[in-house]
Residue, then its C-alpha position, 0 to 999 in steps of 0.5 A: r462312328f457310324g452316326e454320320p452314314a446313318l444320318l445321311r441314310l435316314l435323310s436320303e429318305r426324306p427331309t427330317h427334323g432332329y427329334e425324328l432322327l433321334e427316334r429312328l437312329p437307335e433302331l438303325l444303329g442297333e443301340e438303345r439310345v442316341d446321345v442328343g448332344n452328339l446327334y446335333r453336333v454331327l448334324r451341324a458338322l454335316e451342314e458345315d461340310g455342305l452335306v445337309v441343309s436345314e431350315w426352320q419349319a413354322g406353322l406346323p402343330g407344336p413348336t418350330k422345328r429345324t428340318y434337315t435335307l440331304t444335298d447332292d454332296g450329301r448323296e455322294a458322301l452317302a454313296a462313298w460311305l456305303e461303298a466303304l462299309a460294304a468293303l469293310r463288311d466283306g473283309l470282316t466276313t472273310f476274316l470271320d470265315d477264315t477264323e471259323r475254319g481255323g478251328d478251336h486253337v483260334r478261340 
């Protein structure tokens, strides 16, 4: 579920092609690997929603690559995600702190 905000976050740094996103996502998400099919499904959905745009980049070494760029709507969506995730983090921190103070009967 965190694939969407993670992709938006990476694309906020610079336009990026899919393979580079595939390489960088595991570290950001704390996972060993990311499903390639799922990555491109999410990118297509983000593009359909107007949060990213893509274009084919030819003339670079190697095969032609599709580069994804964050749109203004994508930046707004990222800001909303960051706000929601911060609220979730704060709620989880409160929950865990309360649980730890609850003693052994909770565990």
